[in-house]
C-alpha positions in Angstrom: -76.2 82.2 -15.9 -78.4 82.6 -19.1 -81.9 83.7 -19.8 -83.0 80.0 -20.3 -81.5 79.2 -16.9 -83.5 81.9 -15.1 -86.7 81.5 -17.2 -87.0 77.9 -18.7 -88.8 77.5 -22.1 -91.3 74.9 -20.5 -92.9 77.7 -18.6 -93.0 80.4 -21.3 -95.9 81.2 -23.5 -97.8 78.1 -24.6 -97.8 77.0 -28.3 -100.7 78.0 -30.6 -101.8 75.2 -32.7 -102.3 76.0 -36.5 -105.6 77.6 -37.2 -106.3 78.6 -33.7 -104.1 81.9 -33.5 -107.0 84.4 -34.4 -109.4 82.7 -32.2 -107.0 83.0 -29.4 -106.0 86.7 -29.9 -109.7 87.8 -30.3 -110.9 86.2 -26.9 -111.8 89.0 -24.8 -112.9 87.3 -21.6 -110.6 88.5 -18.7 -109.2 85.4 -17.2 -105.7 86.4 -15.8 -104.7 88.6 -13.0 -101.0 89.6 -12.7 -99.4 91.5 -9.8 -96.7 93.8 -11.0 -94.4 96.1 -9.0 -94.6 99.7 -10.3 -91.1 99.3 -12.1 -92.2 96.2 -13.9 -95.8 97.8 -14.7 -94.0 100.7 -16.4 -91.7 98.6 -18.5 -94.5 96.4 -19.8 -96.7 99.4 -20.4 -94.1 101.2 -22.4 -93.3 98.2 -24.4 -96.9 97.5 -25.1 -97.2 101.1 -26.2 -94.3 101.0 -28.5 -95.6 97.6 -30.1 -98.9 98.9 -30.5 -98.0 102.3 -32.2 -95.5 100.3 -34.4 -98.3 97.7 -35.5 -101.2 100.1 -35.4 -101.5 100.5 -39.4 -102.4 96.6 -39.5 -104.9 96.5 -36.5 -107.8 96.1 -39.0 -106.1 93.0 -40.4 -104.5 91.1 -37.7 -105.9 89.7 -34.6 -102.7 89.9 -32.7 -102.5 93.7 -33.0 -106.0 94.1 -31.9 -104.8 92.3 -28.6 -101.9 94.6 -28.3 -104.5 97.4 -28.4 -106.5 95.7 -25.7 -103.6 95.2 -23.6 -102.5 98.8 -23.9 -106.1 100.0 -23.0 -106.0 97.6 -19.9 -102.7 99.1 -18.6 -103.9 102.7 -19.2 -107.1 101.9 -17.5 -105.3 100.2 -14.5 -102.9 103.2 -14.0 -105.5 106.0 -14.4 -107.9 104.2 -12.1 -105.4 104.5 -9.3 -104.2 108.1 -10.4 -107.1 109.9 -11.6 -107.6 110.7 -15.3 -105.4 113.7 -16.6 -107.0 116.9 -17.5 -106.8 118.0 -21.0 -103.5 118.4 -22.5 -102.5 122.1 -22.7 -102.3 123.5 -26.3 -98.9 123.4 -27.9 -97.0 126.6 -27.7 -97.2 128.8 -30.8 -94.6 128.4 -33.4 -92.3 131.1 -33.8 -91.9 132.5 -37.2 -88.3 132.5 -38.6 -87.4 135.8 -40.2 -85.9 135.7 -43.7 -82.9 137.9 -44.4 -84.0 140.9 -46.5 -82.7 141.2 -50.1 -80.3 144.1 -50.6 
């Protein structure tokens, strides 16, 4: 069995006609509700975080990167609404200084 057998192309993401990509990615009206089990939720979240981190330098240029950023924010909001926001991160441990060997 192949990926295409399990997930036919006809039911994948819809094609985006030329000239409407930015408009599509800039739309912010919530219209989809997706139910995911916790494993799928975490997989999607980790993937979105990685993509957003990778593409972040171009967020002021590309609408699809801003869409990734909104997806990450939505995933974070959904998770932390159920689990309570974390307290502030503890400060990093102090760095130890390395001793240089003394010259003879």
